[in-house]
N, C-alpha and C positions, 0 to 999 in steps of 0.2 A: 809437448806436455809440460816440460820444465818452465817454459815461458808462461803458460796458462797458470801453473801453480804459483809462480812468483808474482804474477799480476793480481792474484787473489790473496797475497800477503804471506804466503808460505816461504820460509827460508829454505833454500836447497843447496846441497853440495853434491856434485856429481862425482862419485868415487871412481866410476869406470863406465866406459861406453865401448861397445864392440858389436859386431854383427854375428848373429847366429845363422845367417843366410836363410832365415825363415824356417829353420829345421830344429826339431826338438832335441835331437842328439847333440848337435853343435852347441845349442844353448846350455844343455846340461853340462857338457865339458867345460865351457866357459864359466858357468856358475860355480862349479866345483873349484876352479882356480880362484875365483873371486872370494869364495867363502874361506879358502885357505889364507888368502892375502889380507882380506879386510875383516873377516869374522863378524863380531858384534857391532862394527861400525855401520853395517848395512841396515838401513831402516825400512826400505821399500824397494821392490823390484818392478820396473816398468818395462814391459816387453811390447814390441810393435806388432806381434801377432800371438795368437793363443798357443801355437805349437811351441814357440820359444818360452812362453810363460809355463807351459806344462813341463818343458825341459828343466826350467829353473826349479819347479816344484819337486821334480824327481831328485835333483841335486840336494835340495833342502831336506828331503826325506832321508837320503843316504847319509847326510851329515847329522841327523838327529833333530833337526829344527822343527819337524812336524810332531815329534813326540813330547816336546817340552813346551808347555804353553807360555813360559816366561821368555822364550826366544822366538816368538812369532814374528815373521817378516812378511808383510802383506805383498801379494803378487797380483798385478793387473795385466791384462792382455787386450787383444783386439781380434774380433771375428765372430764371437759368440758360438764357437764350435761346441758340439755336444759333449766331448770330453772335458772341455773347460767349464761348461755349465755344471757337469757332474762334480768337478773339483770344487766349484763354488758351493754346491749343496753340501759337500762333505766337509766344508770349512778349510780346505787346503788353499783356496784361491779367493782373493777379495772380490774381484769382479772382472768384467770384460765389457766390450761394447759390440753390438751387432750392427753391421752395415747391411741393411735389408735389401737383398738383391731383387726381391719381388717388387718392392716399392720403387727401386731404381728403374726396373724394366718398364713398369707402368708409366713412370714419369717420362722416360725416353720415348715410348710409344705415343703417349699423349702429345708431347712436344712435337714429335715428327708429324703427327696427324694435323696439328694446328699449323705447322709450317707449310705442309703440303696444301692445305685448304686456305692459306693466307688469312687465318683467323687466330689471332694471338690471345690466349686466355690470360687473365691477371694472375691466377693461381693454378698450379698443376698439382693435384693430389695434396700430399702433405709436404711437398718440397717447395722451396722458394727459388725464384729465378733472379740471378744477379748478372746483369749484362748478358753474357753468352753461356753462363754456367747454371746447372741445376744442382741444388744442394739437398741431399736427403739426410736428415738428421740421424746420427747414430742412436741406437736404443741401448740404454744402460742395463746391464744384467748384473745384479749383485744378490747376495743372500736375501731371501724374502721379497724379491722384486716380482712384479706381475709378469715379467717375461720368462720366468723359469718354467 
């Protein structure tokens, strides 16, 4: 995501990177440490899944960042989990992306069918075919989006 932001002209400075092992509690503990260390230098939190984003939000809440609108730190995650969507609706989280398992399953089934019948389609559902890979686009979920 850092590369994508920089390619679009955003200047970034990575204050810290660590793993939360995909767990909310681990991410909360790490975020509390970073809030103590970096404080107002933190401008955005990018989590590789919604559980870690939710942990970061809990830490922000504990430290008073959710009570004071002058200290809002946007948080984004990945997965489109229901608690994350709820946090977005409540204004505690900026957004997430949903990796649609139903669309992925349909694409895999369709691709398998066409491989078994030796009949290759040009397009499979809403995915695109690149060499040997199927790509199913993420669906952006943010406040007031149609996916909420």
